[in-house]
C-alpha positions, 0 to 999 in steps of 0.5 A: 208621015201618014199612018200605016192603016187608018182603020187599024189606028182608029180601032186601037185608039177606040179600044185604048179609050175604052180600056183607059176609061175602065182604068180611070174608074178603078179607084171608085171603090176607094173613094166610096169608102172615103165618102161613107166613112167621111175620112181618107184613112191615110190614103194619099192624093199624090197618084190622082194629082200626078194622073191629072198632070199626065192627062193635061200634058197629053191633051196639050201634046195632042192639041199641038199634034195633028191626027190625035183626036182620040188622045184628047177624048180619053185624057179630057175624061181623065182630067174630069175624073181625076179632078173629082177624086181630088175634090173628094179627097180634099173634102174629107182629108185632115188639114195637113193632107189638104195643105200638102195636096194643094201645094202639090196641085199648085206646084205641079199642075199650075206652076209646072204646067204653066212653065211648060206652056210658056217655054214651048210657046215663047221659046220654041220656034215653030209647031214642029219643035213644040211637038218634039219638046212636049212629046219628049216631056210626055215620054219621060213623065210616062216612063216615070209613072210606069216605074212607080208600081215597082214599089208594089211589086217589091212589096208583093215579093216580100210579103208573098201577098197580092193584097195591094195588087188587084188582078183586074187592075193589073189586067186593064193596065196591061191591056191599055198599054198594048192598045196605046202601043199599037196606036202609037206604032201605027201613027209612028209616034215614039212618044206614045209607043215607047212608054207603053212598052214599059207599061206592058212589061210591068203589067205582065210582071204584075200578073205573073206575080199574082198567079204565083202568090194568089194562093199563098198566105201572107207573111205575118211579120208581127209573129216573126218579130215577136220572138225577139221580145218574148224574153222581155215581156213579163206579166203585170200584176193587176192588183199592184198596177191596175191602170197600167195593166188596162193601158197595156191591154188597150195597146195589145188590142190595137196591135191586133187590129193593125198589121205592124211590127212592135218595137220597144220605145222605152227602157224597162222601168224597175218596180219590184221584180216585174218589168212592163214593156211599153210598145208603140204601134206604127200605122199600117202600110197603105195600098198604092193607087196606080195611075193610068197613062194614055 
């Protein structure tokens, strides 16, 4: 069926391209930091591999469907940008992270995407059935991608801190969802419109949470949990154990640099009347990078 208004469809499609392009550029500061420090610092490659897979799916869907040139343009740009991010990550990531990224790339973007193409080309009968099958795959996958930021929302509510939820990124994601929703609505394509209803809803929730907690102080989980162990901490006599004292001082310096909770990992070892407590400091929580879905 022809779209309700070709002019409005074109307008929302172009606006969707512009806003989605801004979303694709959002991780640039993160990768500039990776480039400057020559280290990924614990950042994960999963969002960018998933983003590349999503862009590939939508390009395939647009090639099967007519009147979807604007989907091809933005997702082609997305493929290039996500590939650049992944290459930078592979250049500076540790060996284990590189192996995990390569496995994910091969499994999702080569094997998984290849199976989708093979099944739709050789099993499905006719272009219409292929469009339907690939459209439903795109719809389900996009819904899963939009649900992913719920972890960030939960973290914001728990910590009362918007450190890992930048307002501009949430705004652009919401605007992108609005543009693509109306684009899909005017085309009468539920595979484009439906996922972006969820994307718009989550975007509004994120912006509301940002307005609620932008001025609130972040909960210091370390200061809340320290009283539990105050009765176990005893000052070490530096004259008797100079090396041990230096090690404990080093641990305390690290704990001041890392936002984490302290847990005892070894039972106290008696030595006279003084009992040092050895603590382990886990790595800090890492920000979650969102994925744009056109």
